[in-house]
N, C-alpha and C positions, 0 to 999 in steps of 0.2 A: 630571398622567401617565395616558398612553397606556392604552386600555384592551382587555385581550385578546378574544380574539373566542371566544364558544361555540360552536365547529364542532369537530366531531372529524375526525381525519382517518385514512385506514387505511394501514397500517407495511406493505413490504414483507414483512415476518414473519406479515402477518394479524391483525395485534393493531391496534386503536383505540385513538388517544390525543388529545389536547387538542392542537388547532395550535397552534402559539407563535409571536409575533413575531420577539421578540426571539432565537429560534434560527434564523431565516431571515435575519435581518439579520445575526448571529453572522459566519454561513457567507457569507454575500456580504461581508462586512469581510475576510473572510482571503483573497478574491479579488484582493486589493487594490484595487477600486474605490474611490473617493473618497466622502463623507458623501452627498453630493445624488444621487449614482448609485444607490447603496444604498436611497437613502429613493423612490427614484422607482422601483424594483422592485419592493421591500416596497408601493408604494402601487397598482402594477398585479397583482400578486398577489391581493394583498388582495381588490380587487373581483371575480376572478375565483371567488375561494374559495366552494364550497360544501357541506353537510355528504355527509362519505364521501371526499370528495375522495383519491385517493392520494397519496403521497409524491411519486410518481414522476411524477407531472402535474405537480406544484409546483414541483418540480424541472427538468422540462422546458420550464416556460415563466421559470422566474427564468436557466435555461443559455442560452434565448433571445434574452432582453433582453441579459443581457452577451456573447453572440457578436455582436451588432445593433453593441454597442458601442466592445468591444474583446475579439480574441481570446485573448489571454493571460489577461485575467481570468477569462473560460471557462473556460479548460485548466486554470488552480488550481479554480476552482469544480468539475469533474469529478473531482478527482484519487479519492475513492471509488471510485467509476463504473472509472475509468480502470486502477485494482488487477483488479476483478473482469476487464477486459480483457486480463490477463495470461494469461489461458488460451486453448484448453479442460484442457489439461494444465497441472499444476503448474509444469513446469517451468521459464518464463519467469519464474516468481515466486520460483523459488530462485536462479535467476541475476539477480534484482533486491536481493534477501535480501543475494545475496553482494558484489555491488556497492558496496551502500552501506554494508557493513562495509570494503571497502578502501577507501573514501573516509575511512575513521574510521584510517587505520593498518593494519588486519589482511591479512594474507596468507590467500587463501581458495581451499577447491578442493571441488569440485561434484558428488555424488554417488562417494563416497568409499567403501569398501569398509573395513568395520575390524573386526577380530575382537573374539570375545566370547567369556567362559569356555565358553558352551553353544553357542552357532551365530555365524555371519556377518552384518553388519548394513551395510546399503546407506545410509548417512547421507547425508542432503539436501545440506550444507555442513558443511565443518569451516573452524574458524578459528583463525588463528594471529597471536598479538602477546606481546611480551616473553616468550617461553619459553611461555608460557601457552596452551595447545591448548582450542577450545570445540567443542562437539558441538552441531549445529542442526538440529531438524526441520523443514520446514515445513509447514503445513497450507493449502491452497488451498483456497478454494470458489468456482466461478464462478456461484452464484448466488445474489444478495442475500436476507439475513432469514433463511439459514443461519447458526448462531455454533458455536462450539467447546466440546462439553460436559466433562464431566470425565473420560470413556474418553479422550479423547486424551492428555492428559496422563499419564495412568493407565498407557496402553500407550508411550508414548515415555520414560517414566520408568524401564519395568522393562528397556526397548533400551539405556537410559543406564549403569544397572546393571551390566546386564552386558559393555558396552565396559569400564567402570570396572575390576570386576573383572579383565578382563586387562591392563587397563594395567597395575595394581598388579605384574603377574609381570615386567614388562620393566623389568630391573635396569639395562639402559644405557642408557635412556630417560631424560635430566634435566628434561624439560616437563612441567609439570604440565598434569594434566587438570581443566578449568572444570568449573564446574554446565553441565547439559542445558540447552538453551534449545528451547522450543515457538516458533513465528514463524507465526500467520496473518493473512490479509486482512480476516477477520470481528472478531468481536469470541468472547471467551469468556463462559462464565456464572458464575455468581457459584460454583459447586460447583469450578468448574475454575481458578479465581482462587485460591481456601479452599485446594485438594491442590497447585497450585503453589507456594505459598507455604509449605506444611507440609513439602511432599518437597523444598524446594530447587531447585525447576526455575524457570528465569529467562522467565518470559511477556513476548510483545511482540503486540501488537494495535494495531488498527485505532485504538483509545483507549487503550489500557493500554500500560504503568504511565502514570498521569495525569501530564499536561505531556511527557512523553515516550515517548507512543508513533510507529506509524509513520508518521499524520499529522505529526505534532510533529517530527520527525527529517527527512522529506521536505521540509518547508516550512523546517526553520531552514538545511537545509545546500543547499539548492537542487538536491534529487535527485530528481526527477519523472522518471518513467514513461514513456518513447515515446507508450504508450498515451494519457495528456494531451492530445496535440495537436489541434487543430480543425481544422490546414490537411491533415494528412496522411489520405489514405482508410485504411479497416478494411484494403485488400487491401497497402497500402503498409505499413504497422504490421506485420502479421504477416511482410512479407519483413523487415522490420528484425530483429524477433526473433528469426527463424530465423537470422539471423545474429548474434547474440548481441550484436544492441543494444539493451539494455533500459533506458537513461538516455538521457535529452533530450540532457545534457551528452556522452555519447559521440560523439553525430552532429556536434558541433562542429569533432573531430580526423578524424572519418571522413566526410567531408561526400559521397565519390567515391558511395557509396551512394544518393545519391541521385539521380546522372549514370546509376548502373545501371539505375534507378527508371525514366528518361525522361524526367525531373520537368526543368519547363522552367527558364530562367535567372528570367526573373519571378518563378515563383510560388517556387524554391530560395530567395530571396532573403527571400521571405515568412515560408517555413516559417522559416529558419536566424534570422531576425530575432525571432520570437517565442519560440524556443528558446532565444536569450541572454537574451534578455527574464524566461524563467522562472528560468533559473541564476545570473541574477544578484542575484534578488529574494532 
């Protein structure tokens, strides 16, 4: 049995935690890397650890080793950071959430104005499927380590109730208003989850619900944000986001955007090949 190292690491939240070889190994496995490559990287990182090393330093080392081997592995590995790169505003994240729902059969509208009994509300995403309307609020954080506390679902629940009260007065509308959703690219605190469950809000975060959080849905459906690409520059990604290209999959049908960016044919082939591998996974 492999012995765990007695080393504390510094998390992005500022907390200290015990380093876990298994956590590193599991995150590398999810990138698609085979057993030999995973063990090689674990060994390399293990040799470079020191007391108080940051999770960012560990990530950067593992990412560099994956990218050196195969760019698509590095792209999958950087998924969490790629969601942060959908900033600095929350709008690309809203578009991303809407795009994921569309691939699950929903019709979506972004930044929809809805009436409440008391006031009107600008709703981030309105999704409709089988005669049911879902009201979704997105909470985007561009800084790692910031979680959604209980104030967020409290605030969103009050807005949802105002919209729901008005909806009940619409006698001619046969569509049902489903429960409100709160979606974040980070994590919810325990109190936020407890309130969401009690109030009947659906909470979706990086790793919640268990086995059905954002990371699980993205991997399962192959719906990776364009920001995961290791072959596109930050400037190119921002250009694509400004044209509402938020999913890698979209670029396969809208290849002409790469021509607008003046990308050479050789580089374009590499970019599209990386994206095909991501989507097929």
